[in-house]
N, C-alpha and C positions, 0 to 999 in steps of 0.2 A: 564250554567256558574254558578260558585259559588265562594265564597271568601275563601281564605286560607292564612295563614302566610307562605311565601316561603323564605327559606334561600338559598342564592346563593353565589358562590365564584367568586371574581373578578380576573383579570389577575395576581394580586400580591399575590393571595392566601388568601386574607382577606374575611371573611364571612360578608354578608350584609343581614339583615332580613327585610321584609316588606310585607304588605298585598297586595295580587293580586287577580284579577278575572281570574280563570282558568276553563277549560272545563273538563267534566267527562272523556273524552278520555285520559287524563293524569293520571288518577288514576291507581295505581298498580294492579297487578293480585290479584284475590280473588273471592270467591263465594258468598259473602254477601256484599251488599252496605248498609251503615247506614247513615241516615240523623242525623248528630251529633247535639246534643243540648248543651252539656256542656263538657268542659275539665278542666284541672287544671294545676298547676305549681309545678314541682318537681325539685330536684337538677339536675337530668339528663336532664330535659328540658332546664335548664339554659345552660348546656354544648352544647346541640344540637342547640339552638338558636344562640349561640355565636361561640366559637372556635371549637366546635365539640367534643372535649375531646376524640378523637379516636373512638367515637361511630357511627358517620355518615359515611356511606360508599360512597355514591354518592350524587352529587349536580346537579340540584336544589333539595331541600329537604323540606318536610313538617314535622316539629317536633310534639310533643304531645304524651307522652307515655301512656296516658289513655284517654278514652272518654266514654260518655253514650249518648244513643239516640234511634232512632226508625228504625227498619229494613225497607228499601225502596225496595230492590230486594234481592232475595235469590234463589240459586240453591241447597240449602241443606234442606232436610226435617225437620231438627231440628228447623229451624227458618222460620217463615212466615212473610209476609208483615204486618207491624203494631206492631210486637213484640218489647218490650222494652229490651234493652241489655246494658251490660257494658263490657268494655275491659280494662285490665291492663296487662302489660308485653309482652312477646313473641318478644321483640326487636322492637315492633311497636313504631314509633316515632324516632327510631335509624336507623336500617337497612331497615325498611319498613315505608312508609309514615304514619303519625299519625293523631292525633285528633285535631290539630289546623286548622281546616277547617270545612266548613258546610257539607261536605260529606267525608266518608272514605270507602275504600273497603279492606276487610280483609278475612282471612280464617275463616270458621265457627267454627273450633276447638279452635280458640282464644277467642271466645265470651262466656259470661255467662249470662243467663237470669237475668234481674233485679229482685231482691227479692221483695216480697210483703212488703209494708210498707216503701219502699224507692222510692223517685222520682229520675229522672235523675240528678237533681241538687244535691240532697242529696248524690247520689253515687259519684259525683265528689267533693263534700265537703270532702268525705272520700278519694277517689282517691287511687293511688298507695301507698301514704304515710300511709293512714289509713288502707288499706288492709294489708300492711306490719306490721303495729302495731298489728292488730288482729292475724296475723300469729305468731307473737312473743308471744303474750299472750297465745295463744293456745299451743305453744311449751312449755312454762313455766308450764302450767297446766298439760300437758302430762308428765312432769317430776316432778310432785308432789306439785306444788305451790297451796296453798289454803289460803283463807282469815284467818287471825288470827295467821299466822306463823311469822309475823314480817313485817317491812316496805319493800316495793318494790321500788327500785331506778329506775328513768327514767332519762337518760342523754340526753342532747340536748332537754330538755323538751318543750321549747317554739317553736320548729320547728314543721313541719307537722307530722312526725311519733310520736314525743314525745307528742304533744298535744293530739292526738287521744289515744295513749297508756295511758296517764294520766287519761283521761275521762273514758275509758273503765275499767281500773283497779279500779278506785275509785267507779264506779258504781257497780262493782262486790264485793265491800266490803273490798278492800285492803287499807291499809295505804300507801299513795304514797309520796315518797320523790323526789322532782323535782330538777334536776340540771340545772342551767342556768348561763350564763355569762352576762345576761342583767337584772340588778336589777329592771328596770321599768316593767318587765313582771310578777312580783310577784303577783299582784292582779289578773291578767289574769290566772295564773296557779292555784291559790287558788280557783278561780271561777270554774275551770275545775275539782277540787276535790283534789288537792294536799294539804297535811296536813303539809308538811315540805318543805322548800326551802333551797337548798344547793348551795352555791356560787361555781362557776366553779373552782376558784383558790384553794378552799379547797380540791379538789379531783383530780385536773388536773395534778399533778406532781408525778413522780415515787418516791418511797422511797426505802431505802436499805433493809428494812425488807420484806421478801416475804409474811408474814402473819401479819395482824393487827387484831384488835378486830372484832369478828363476829358481823356484823351489819345488812346486807341486806338478806332478805329471797329470793329475786329474783331481776333481773335487766333487763330492756330493754335498750340496749346501742346503740345509734346512732353516737357515737363519735369515738370509737376505740382508737388506739394509746396508749399514756401514761395513759390516764384516764381509759381505759379498763383494763390495767395491774394493776392499783391501785385498781380498784373495785374487781378484782378477789381475791385479798388478803384480802378483807373485807367481803366476802360472808360467810353466815352461813353454817354450816355443811350440805352437800348435796344440797346446793342452786345452782341455775342455772342462767346463763347470756345469754340472747338472743341477739346476735350481728346482728344489722341491717344496720350499716353504718360506714363510716370512715372519718367523718368530721374533726377529729383530727389527721388523718394520718393512713396509712395502716400498719406500723410497729407495732409489739407487744412486747415491752421490758419487758417481764414477765418471770417467772420461772414456772416449773411444780409443785412446792410445793403445791399450793392450790388444784390441782387436786389429788395429792397423799395423802395429810394429811387431807383434808377436803371433799374429794369426790365432788368437785365443777364441774359443767358441763358447758361447753361453747358451745352454740347451734347456729349454723349458720342459718340465715334466708334468703332464696332467694324467692323473689316474682315473678321473671320473668318467670321461667319455671315450676311453680307449676302445678301439674296435676289437671284436671277438678274437680274431686271429692273434693279435698281439697279446691279448689276455691269456690265451692258451699257451703261447710261447713263454710268457713270464712265469706262469704257474708251473710249467714243465721245468724251467730253469730253477725255480725255487726248490722243487722236489729233488733236483739233482745237485744243486750247488750250495744250499744252506744246510750246514750240519745240524741235525736234530738235537744233538747234545748242547750245542751252543744256543739253539733256539730255546730249549727248555730252561737253560740257565738264566734267560732274561725274562721269564714269565712269572707273574703272580696271579692268583686266582681270585675271582669275585663272583657275587650273585647280583640279581636284579636290585635287591635292597641296598647294595653298596653303591649303586650308580650315582645318586645325587651328590654324595661326598666326593666320589672319584671325578665327577664332572668339574667340580670346583678345583680339585687338586691339579688336574691337567691344565686348566687355564692359568694356574699359578706356577706352572713349571715344576711341579712336585712329583711327577710320575717318572719312575726310572724303568726303562725297558718296555715290556709289553704286559698288558692286563688281559687275561682271558675271562670272559663272563659266561658262567654256566647258567643259562636261563632256566634250567629245570631244577636247580639246587634250592 
């Protein structure tokens, strides 16, 4: 028996989440069983703990879209008992039971060896949000972003993706402009390395002009919507925006002018179905380029019992930085 956060639906269709003791015979199919040590809280987790957001296929369900831990049993030669592993994506925690439990059973193809220099707790301080941030930084670099070319904008900077992106970019030598709608996070963002704080209202509305002054050399955008449209018109010639989220909406009220007259690139970042090689590359870069002191400064700790409340908080935009869930506490 082991403990898990189980989400169930009552007869009225309302979801209810609570910690339960369940048996290994209830774990889903997979060829590797992992003794989970840590998980974390992402926006998708908030949806899966609560209303589901169309992500959860069947109930009862165990959410948690990422986890890190130790291999307990394996039918795959790539992983042996005692190996440290990390998992993000592959619809785990959505269509497949996830990491909000002391045990998880998954396909070996979905796992990545924990890189040297990172503990299981470190990996979940990074989590899907930080992994996505690293993918975004790598995409910007692949499209020519280098330190010294101008400020790099990070929208939704106090959130999980934004916090890690800010810390990584600053550590790589970039001037980081952090967008936030929460003035109380300014000190936090400057401690992560931001050199400029941009109030959300300054950049959150569309304007009639398709092009504004060339301001940003690159951008990691977690907001989408009107803010993304505005940012596209402020990019420097040949600059790129890595789009990682839609906290501000899925619609894009923009024109093609920035693409045609300034050669701006809009790069879509997907962390769910990334191939293994790129996952390894991203995790190796995280271990190398994300300062652990900055990482630890953005972390708060939680337990399985805290998750229903945290799920509501993240959906309401009330989570700052990263939350690490100790599933054994």
